[in-house]
C-alpha positions, -999 to 999 in steps of 0.1 A, spaced: 0 0 0 10 37 -5 22 56 25 32 93 26 53 89 57 87 87 40 80 118 20 66 138 50 96 129 71 121 138 43 139 170 43 125 202 28 148 200 0 135 166 -10 99 177 -6 105 207 -29 123 184 -54 95 159 -55 68 186 -59 87 202 -87 92 168 -103 56 158 -100 46 192 -116 72 185 -144 57 151 -149 21 164 -150 30 191 -175 50 168 -198 21 153 -217 4 187 -218 35 202 -236 41 172 -258 4 169 -270 -2 206 -277 1 220 -312 37 234 -314 44 272 -319 11 283 -304 9 307 -276 -5 280 -254 25 258 -262 48 287 -252 30 294 -220 29 257 -209 66 253 -221 76 282 -198 59 266 -167 75 232 -176 109 247 -179 105 265 -146 95 233 -129 121 213 -147 148 237 -137 136 238 -100 137 200 -100 172 201 -112 184 229 -90 168 215 -59 188 183 -64 219 202 -53 206 203 -17 199 166 -16 232 148 -7 224 115 6 244 96 -20 280 109 -17 304 96 -43 325 126 -49 326 147 -18 289 157 -12 280 149 -48 268 121 -69 263 114 -106 228 126 -103 242 161 -97 260 158 -130 228 150 -147 212 181 -130 239 204 -144 233 189 -179 197 194 -175 201 229 -166 222 235 -195 198 216 -220 170 239 -206 190 270 -212 200 258 -248 164 248 -255 150 283 -246 178 300 -266 171 278 -296 134 284 -294 140 322 -292 163 320 -322 136 300 -342 160 270 -344 131 245 -337 150 214 -344 177 222 -318 149 233 -294 132 199 -299 165 180 -294 173 199 -262 138 193 -247 139 156 -256 173 153 -240 162 170 -209 132 147 -209 154 117 -212 175 129 -182 143 135 -162 130 100 -170 163 85 -162 165 103 -130 129 94 -121 137 57 -127 165 60 -102 143 74 -76 120 43 -80 147 18 -70 144 0 -37 156 18 -7 147 53 -21 121 75 -4 97 76 -35 100 38 -39 92 33 -2 62 56 -4 47 41 -35 54 4 -31 54 -3 7 44 -39 11 47 -46 -27 83 -41 -32 89 -68 -59 59 -57 -80 68 -21 -77 103 -28 -90 92 -49 -119 65 -23 -128 93 5 -126 116 -15 -150 86 -21 -175 72 14 -175 106 30 -174 119 8 -203 88 17 -223 93 54 -216 130 54 -225 122 34 -257 96 60 -268 117 90 -259 148 76 -276 128 70 -308 114 106 -308 148 119 -299 164 103 -329 137 118 -351 146 152 -338 
């Protein structure tokens, strides 16, 4: 059964990070399904970039996994994501739409990869979502994550 206890007892940084990630996740299909180039796409895209940037930036205050001083490989991914977002916005403003699309899809791949990592056993989100159903949760994570990565990779190659 699902329990919010691990999330509620987590640090403020983790809670902000999770909230921003959930908002990013909720806005992703809205952004991808809208007709591109419209005012609505631009408006929703701005919100998506803000929440994605907040997700990446807030990770710098989460240091439970320490491989290089206080940092872990996830922090490298966060830096790459912030750079991808900057480049995506810059490309859109310069009307370089194929570059914009490639940077957005790259950021999405990073987001999905990081999201899958948070759903591994022993992580806060995994403990919240799959308490009592760890094996099924892990298998569902692998299946859904694999499908998502496959879909995004195909879209990324077309970009």
